[in-house]
C-alpha positions as CSV (number, residue, x, y, z in Angstrom):
1,X,0.0,0.0,0.0
2,X,2.8,2.4,0.9
3,X,4.7,1.9,-2.3
4,X,2.1,1.4,-5.0
5,X,1.9,4.3,-7.5
6,X,-1.6,5.9,-8.0
7,X,-1.6,4.8,-11.7
8,X,-1.0,1.1,-10.8
9,X,-3.6,1.3,-8.0
10,X,-6.2,2.6,-10.5
11,X,-5.3,-0.3,-12.9
12,X,-5.9,-2.8,-10.1
13,X,-9.2,-1.3,-9.2
14,X,-10.4,-1.5,-12.7
15,X,-9.2,-5.0,-13.1
16,X,-10.9,-6.2,-9.9
17,X,-14.3,-5.2,-11.3
18,X,-13.8,-7.3,-14.5
19,X,-14.0,-11.0,-14.9
20,X,-12.7,-11.2,-18.5
21,X,-9.3,-12.8,-18.6
22,X,-9.2,-13.6,-14.9
23,X,-8.0,-17.1,-13.9
24,X,-9.8,-18.6,-10.9
25,X,-8.3,-20.9,-8.3
26,X,-10.4,-23.4,-6.3
27,X,-10.9,-22.1,-2.8
28,X,-9.8,-25.5,-1.4
29,X,-6.4,-24.8,-2.9
30,X,-6.0,-21.5,-1.2
31,X,-5.1,-20.3,2.3
32,X,-7.2,-17.4,3.6
33,X,-5.0,-14.7,5.3
34,X,-5.8,-11.3,6.8
35,X,-5.3,-8.5,4.3
36,X,-2.6,-7.0,6.4
37,X,-1.1,-9.8,8.4
38,X,1.3,-7.7,10.5
39,X,0.3,-4.1,10.7
40,X,3.1,-1.6,10.8
41,X,1.3,0.5,13.4
42,X,-1.0,-0.4,16.2
43,X,-4.6,-0.8,15.1
44,X,-6.5,2.4,16.0
45,X,-9.9,1.5,17.6
46,X,-13.0,3.5,18.4
47,X,-14.9,2.6,21.5
48,X,-18.7,3.0,21.9
49,X,-19.3,4.3,18.4
50,X,-22.9,3.1,18.0
51,X,-25.6,4.5,20.2
52,X,-27.3,1.2,20.9
53,X,-23.9,-0.3,22.0
54,X,-23.3,2.7,24.2
55,X,-26.6,1.9,26.0
56,X,-25.8,-1.8,26.5
57,X,-22.3,-1.0,27.7
58,X,-23.6,1.4,30.3
59,X,-26.2,-1.2,31.4
60,X,-23.4,-3.8,31.8
61,X,-21.3,-1.5,33.8
62,X,-24.4,-0.4,35.9
63,X,-23.8,3.2,34.9
64,X,-26.3,5.9,34.0
65,X,-26.4,6.7,30.3
66,X,-27.4,10.2,29.3
67,X,-27.7,9.5,25.6
68,X,-24.9,12.0,24.7
69,X,-21.6,11.1,23.0
70,X,-19.9,14.5,22.4
71,X,-16.4,13.1,21.9
72,X,-15.0,9.9,20.3
73,X,-13.1,7.4,22.4
74,X,-9.8,6.2,20.8
75,X,-7.5,3.4,21.9
76,X,-4.8,1.3,20.3
77,X,-4.3,-2.5,20.0
78,X,-1.0,-4.2,19.3
79,X,-1.5,-6.8,16.6
80,X,1.6,-9.0,15.9
81,X,-0.3,-11.3,13.5
82,X,-3.9,-10.9,12.4
83,X,-6.0,-14.0,12.2
84,X,-7.6,-14.6,8.8
85,X,-10.9,-16.3,7.8
86,X,-11.1,-19.8,9.3
87,X,-8.2,-19.2,11.6
88,X,-8.4,-20.4,15.2
89,X,-8.9,-17.9,18.0
90,X,-7.6,-19.2,21.4
91,X,-10.1,-18.9,24.3
92,X,-7.4,-17.9,26.7
93,X,-9.3,-19.5,29.6
94,X,-6.5,-19.0,32.0
95,X,-6.2,-15.3,31.0
96,X,-9.7,-14.0,30.6
97,X,-13.2,-15.0,31.8
98,X,-15.2,-12.8,29.5
99,X,-14.1,-13.3,25.9
100,X,-16.5,-11.2,23.7
101,X,-17.1,-10.8,20.0
102,X,-17.3,-7.5,18.1
103,X,-17.9,-7.1,14.3
104,X,-16.5,-3.9,13.0
105,X,-16.0,-2.1,9.7
106,X,-12.2,-1.5,9.3
107,X,-10.8,1.4,7.3
108,X,-7.4,1.0,5.7
109,X,-5.4,4.2,5.1
110,X,-4.0,4.4,1.6
111,X,-1.4,7.2,2.0
112,X,0.2,9.2,4.8
113,X,-2.4,11.5,6.3
114,X,-1.5,14.6,8.4
115,X,-3.8,17.6,9.1
116,X,-6.5,16.3,6.7
117,X,-9.7,18.4,6.3
118,X,-12.9,16.4,6.9
119,X,-14.0,17.1,3.3
120,X,-10.8,15.5,2.0
121,X,-10.7,12.5,4.3
122,X,-12.0,9.9,1.8
123,X,-9.0,10.7,-0.5
124,X,-6.9,8.9,2.0
125,X,-9.0,5.7,2.3
126,X,-7.5,2.7,0.5
127,X,-10.5,0.4,1.3
128,X,-12.9,-1.0,3.8
129,X,-12.6,-4.6,5.1
130,X,-13.3,-7.3,7.6
131,X,-11.1,-9.6,5.6
132,X,-9.9,-8.3,2.3
133,X,-11.5,-5.8,-0.1
134,X,-10.9,-3.6,-3.1
135,X,-14.6,-2.9,-3.8
136,X,-15.9,0.6,-4.4
137,X,-18.4,2.0,-1.9
138,X,-20.3,5.3,-1.6
139,X,-18.8,7.6,0.9
140,X,-19.7,7.5,3.7
141,X,-20.2,3.7,3.5
142,X,-23.7,2.6,4.5
143,X,-23.4,-1.2,4.9
144,X,-25.3,-3.9,6.8
145,X,-23.1,-5.2,9.6
146,X,-23.9,-8.4,11.4
147,X,-22.4,-11.1,13.7
148,X,-23.5,-14.6,14.5
149,X,-22.4,-17.0,17.3
150,X,-23.0,-20.7,16.4
151,X,-25.4,-19.5,13.6
152,X,-27.4,-17.3,16.0
153,X,-27.7,-13.7,14.9
154,X,-26.3,-11.5,17.6
155,X,-25.4,-8.1,16.1
156,X,-27.5,-6.6,13.3
157,X,-26.9,-2.9,12.4
158,X,-25.7,-0.6,9.7
159,X,-22.5,1.5,9.4
160,X,-24.7,4.5,8.7
161,X,-25.4,4.6,12.4
162,X,-21.8,5.3,13.4
163,X,-21.8,8.2,15.9
164,X,-18.5,9.5,14.5
165,X,-18.1,8.7,10.8
166,X,-15.0,7.8,8.8
167,X,-14.3,11.3,7.6
168,X,-14.5,12.7,11.1
169,X,-12.2,10.1,12.5
170,X,-9.5,10.5,9.8
171,X,-9.6,14.3,10.1
172,X,-9.4,14.4,13.9
173,X,-6.7,11.7,14.3
174,X,-4.6,13.3,11.6
175,X,-4.5,16.6,13.5
176,X,-2.4,15.0,16.2
177,X,-0.5,12.2,14.4
178,X,0.5,11.0,11.0
179,X,-1.7,8.1,9.8
180,X,0.8,6.0,7.9
181,X,-0.2,4.2,4.7
182,X,-1.6,0.8,5.7
183,X,-2.8,2.0,9.1
184,X,-6.0,0.2,10.1
185,X,-8.8,2.0,11.9
186,X,-11.6,-0.1,13.5
187,X,-14.7,2.1,13.6
188,X,-16.5,0.4,16.5
189,X,-19.0,-2.3,17.1
190,X,-22.8,-2.2,17.2
191,X,-25.1,-3.5,19.9
192,X,-25.5,-7.2,20.5
193,X,-22.2,-8.2,22.0
194,X,-22.0,-10.8,24.8
195,X,-21.9,-8.3,27.6
196,X,-25.2,-6.8,26.5
197,X,-27.1,-9.9,27.4
198,X,-28.7,-10.5,30.8
199,X,-27.0,-12.4,32.1
200,X,-23.9,-11.7,29.9
201,X,-23.3,-14.4,27.2
202,X,-19.6,-14.5,26.5
203,X,-17.7,-16.9,24.2
204,X,-16.5,-20.3,25.2
205,X,-14.4,-23.0,23.6
206,X,-16.3,-24.7,20.8
207,X,-18.1,-21.6,19.7
208,X,-17.9,-20.2,16.2
209,X,-18.1,-16.5,15.5
210,X,-19.1,-15.2,12.1
211,X,-18.8,-11.5,11.2
212,X,-20.4,-10.2,8.0
213,X,-20.4,-6.9,6.3
214,X,-22.5,-6.2,3.2
215,X,-20.5,-6.1,-0.1
216,X,-17.3,-7.1,1.7
217,X,-17.6,-10.6,2.9
218,X,-17.6,-13.0,5.8
219,X,-15.0,-13.6,8.5
220,X,-15.5,-16.9,10.5
221,X,-13.4,-18.1,13.3
222,X,-13.7,-21.0,15.8
223,X,-12.9,-20.5,19.5
224,X,-10.7,-23.3,20.9
């Protein structure tokens, strides 16, 4: 991403939308990997960026919720190696007792971004993904976003309901840091996570989590 010339990127985008001349490989002969296996920077995450999730989070924490989210919450996660579709996720039973699931729309930055105006933010977006994607979306993206645990629908929302949208996030972050090409921004998860149930319904070994975003694809991982 950091080295590809704009002209070559445009050629790839055009080619990805055509089937003429493409050679297909049987899925059984492939290995599904994350689009960026080892991110160069920490993944930047947004917390509580859907209103319904803000409500369930406050309920889980037994806190009052006033219905106002004036400022975004940012935090970082160190990812040494991202797990691809079908990859195993350890339950870490000796480390955590409340392993949860969170389907999120991820934004991949296409070129270094510093002091970006909100109206220019989408010029810096390489693509959107939960696994791997070079599709074209309207900006801002309005996509159905869902998760399932063992086939049961748990999260069901739309990225149009983000409290702070992609343009706001890129512009604000770039005022205080340089977003390097290839940086991944996780835009937050909608309501329906395990902690939102009464009683909470966290993951356990043997479960399978399926994340799905419209026009992007499906990410499915077993918990062992």
